[in-house]
N, C-alpha and C positions, 0 to 999 in steps of 0.2 A: 504494500500500500504506500503510495507516494503522497506526501502532504502538498496542498496547494502552494503556489509560489509565494503568496502573501504570508502564509504561516511559516514557511521556511525562512523568509526574511525576518519575521518576528522572532523566531527561535534563535536565529543567528546572532541576535543581540544579547543573548544570555549564555553564560558559561555552563550552567546546569539547567537547561530548559525543562527537563523532566520533572523538576520540583513544582512546576506550575500545575501539574495534575493533582496536587494536594488542595487546590482551591475549594472543591466541593466537599471535602471531608467533614466539616462541621454539619452541613446540611444532611449528608448521608448518615452521620452518627445520630442525628436527631430523629431521622425518619426510620432507621433500621433498628437502633438499639432501644430496648424497652425502658420506660421511665422508672426510676428507682423511687420506691415509696417507703416511707418510714412510719411505723405505728405510733411513735411518740415524737414529740417535738425535740429537736436536737438543741435548740437555743430558745430561751424565753426572754423576750424584751417587752418593755411597756407598750411599744407601738406595733405589736405582733399582728393585731387585727388589720391594721393598715397595710402591712406587708402581704397578708393573706389576700386582701382585696386586689392588690396589684397583681399578685401571682395568679389569682383566679381569673381575672378578666383578660390578662395578657395584652389587651389593647393599650392600657395605660402605660405599660413599660415601653411598648413599641412607639407609642405616641411621644414619649420623652426623647426619643432619638437614640437611646443607649444601644438598642439592637443594631441599628444601622451603623453606628460608630464602631461597634465590635466587628461587624462584617468588613468595613473599610480597613480596620486595623489588620484583620486576618489576611485580606487580599494583599495589602502592602507588605506584610511579613513574608508571604509566599513569594512575592516579586523580589524582595531583598535576598531570600534564600536561593533563588535562581541565579543570583549574581549578574545583574544587568551591567553591560559594558558599552562603552562608546569608543569610536576610533579617534585617536589623537592626531596631532599634526604629523605630516610625513617626516620621517627621520632617515638620513642616509647612514647605512652601516659603515663601520670603519673599513679602511682600505685593506684589501686582501693581498698579502705579500707572499714571500717565500718562507720556507722552513730552513733556516740557516743554522749550521753548526760551525762555531769558530773554534779551531784547534790552535792553541798557542804553546810554543816550545818554552819550557822552563828549565832546560838543562843548564849545566854550569857555563857553557860557552855564551849564553845570553847575557852574562855579566860583563862581557867585553865592552869596554868604553871606547867605541869608535864611531859614535853617532853625535850629531849636534841637534839641540832642541832649544829654540829661543836664544841662540848665541852661546849656549853652554854645552860642554862635552858631557854626554850621558851614556849610560849603558844601553844595549840593544833592547832590553825588555822595557825600559822606561820610554824609549822612543816608540816602540810598538804599541804600548798602552795608550799613548797620546793619539796616535793615528787611528787605532781601533775605536777609541771612545768617540772621536769625530765621525767615524763611519757609522756607529750605532745611532748617532743623532739623526742621520739621514734615512734610517730604515724603519720609519713609522709604518706600522701595518705588518711587519715581519714578525714571525715567531723565531726568536733567537735563543740558541743554547750555547754554552761555553764549556769546553773541555780543555784540560791542560795535560801535558805529557812531558815526561823526562825518562826515567828508567821504567816507569809505568804510566798508564793513561787513566785519568780520572775525570768524571763529569762534575763540574762545579754548579752549573745550573741546567736544568732540563729545558726543552723548548718552551718559551714563554713570550708573551707580549710585553712583559715588564722589563723593558730594556734598562731601566735604572738599576734593577737588581743585577743584571748581567754586568753593567758598568762597575758596580761596587765590588762584585766578586773579582773582576779583572784587576781592579785597583789594589785589592788585597793580596793578589798573587805575588809570590816572591820566588827568586831563584832557588832551585833545589827542592821546592815544595813536593814535586813528584819524583825526585831523584836527580842525580847529576848527569846521567847518560841520556840517550835519545832513542825512544821507541816509536818511530814514525808509523810502522805497520800496525801496532796496537792502537794508536790514536785513530787511524782510519777505520779499523775494525769496530772500535767503540762508537764512532760517529755513525757508521752504517747501521749499527744496532739501534741507535736512537732515532734514526730517520726512516727506517724501513716501513714503519706503520703509517707514515704520512703520505699525502697524495704524490703520485709518482713524478709528476712534472714540476714539483716544488722542492725536491730534495737536493740541497746544496751544502757542500763542505768547503770551508776556506781554511787551509792549513798553512801556518807560518812556522818556519824552522830555519835554523842557521847551521845545521850539522848534517851528519849522516846517521843512518840507522845503526845503533850500537847495542841495542837492548830490545827486550820484548820477545814474544813467542811467535809473532806473525810477521812474515816477510813483507816488505812494502809492496812488492809486485803482486803477491798473492792477495794482499789486502785490496789492491786496485782491481783485481779480478772480481773480488767479492762486491766492491762498490759498483762495478759495471753491471753485475748481475742483478743488483738491487736498484739500478737506475739512479745512482747518486753521482751527481757531478762534483768533481773535486778540483778546485782551483788551488794550486800550490804556489807558495811564495818563498823563494830563497832569500833570506834577509841577513845581511852582514856586510861590513865594509872591509877595510884592509886590516884584518885582525893581526894580532901578534906584535903590535907596536907598543911604544911607551909614551906616556904623557910628560912633557917637560915644560913647566911654566904655562900650562894651558894649551900647549901646541902638541899635536899628535905626530910622533916620529915613527915611521915604519921600521921594523927590524929587518935586517938583511935575511933573505930567504923566506920571509913570511909569505903565506899564501892562504887563500880562502879554503876552509875545510868544509865545503858544502857539496853534497852529492847532487849536482844539478841534473845529471843524466837521469837518475832515478825519479827525481821530482817531475821532470818534464815527461817522462814515460807515464807516470801516474796520471797526470793531467790529460795527456793524449788518449790514454786508454778509457777514461771515464767521460770524455766529452767536455772537460774543463780547459782551463788555460794555465800555462806556467809563466811566472813572473820572477824577475831578478831585481831586487832592491838593494842598492849599495849605500843609501843614505835615507834620512827621514823624508825628504822631499819626494824622492822617487817612490817610497812606500805609500805616501799619501796619494800620489798619482795612481798607483796600482789599485788602491781601494776605490778611488773614484771611477776607474775603468770597470771594476767589478760591479759598481752601481749601475753602469750602463749595460753590462752583460746580463745582470739579474734585475730587471726593472720591477718596480712595485706595481701591481695591477691597480686599475682605477676602482673607485668605490662601486659596489654593486647596486642593484635596484633599490630604490627607496621603499621603506616599509612604514606602515602606520600602526603604532602600538595601541593596544587595547587598554583603556583606562577604566578601572572599577568604579561603578556608580551605586553600589548597594547601600552605602551609608545614608543616602537621601531617603529611599523608601523605608529603611529600617528606622530612621529617626521619626519619620511621619507615622509609622505604625505605633511607635511608642507614644507619640502625642495623642493619636486617636484612642488608644487604649486607656490612657489616663483620663481623657474626656468621658469615655464610656463609663469608667469607674466612678467619676465624680457626678455624672448626670443623675442617678438615683438618689444620691445624697442630697442634692438640691431639692428634689421633690419631697424628701422626708423632713426637711427643715421648715 
């Protein structure tokens, strides 16, 4: 049985429209249930004869309006119980972005002071924190997770829209927190585990490291195969300047024979195998440019279709039902005075 269109539109304005079927219950109870009779008076009052007269005629009580007031109160109470709702103003949902996992190297080599930030010489981790924090500011709508790796890989924050929490966890990270070695393969494997339940076209890992894989149980190339099978794009960033130098009066002097100890070949292969990009950053400025390029490669989608929230309106009929009930209670009292 299909309800008429008019009734469907009426019921659509209620969260629990089936409660409206309770409207005739008092009438049915009065018609179907037998009247209860008592052999003796339950309460004796001086004006008992007047009450008996009102109860016997019935018309006087109805004439006072108390009966109609009670019916109106009951109808309003049923309407309030059905939870009437109204549509609010259109609201645009938040931007739908990517599911990004940020993997940051905390091995001992990230303490190398070969970066400049604001005119000062800083270590690699401090420079990376500043650039990643700026990157997070531009990713409104993304669900971002943070994992760190050294000798082992750990998740500091799961995927979340709360980028402030991710930024705070990143700021609190220190060199050696996950060990002094570098487990690139384990970091990729952990990120894939976190991303595999997300929509396939939004799984992105951005991995920043300044070394080679020296620890962990998972080989980086095997981890790349796992990421590819789970459709996780991995963007790899090899970060580090002319390491091995010394600082004299604020100036960086390279040591003879010093060279970058970064496995660029493996990092590039990981990116190529998973559909990502490989980047090489030798200073803070180039690192900032890389994250800006990743912004372009992984754009944030535009807001979805506007929706109209439902606003609860039951307090109005509930308050009116209370008012009519009090009036019905007071009406007989006025007649007896």
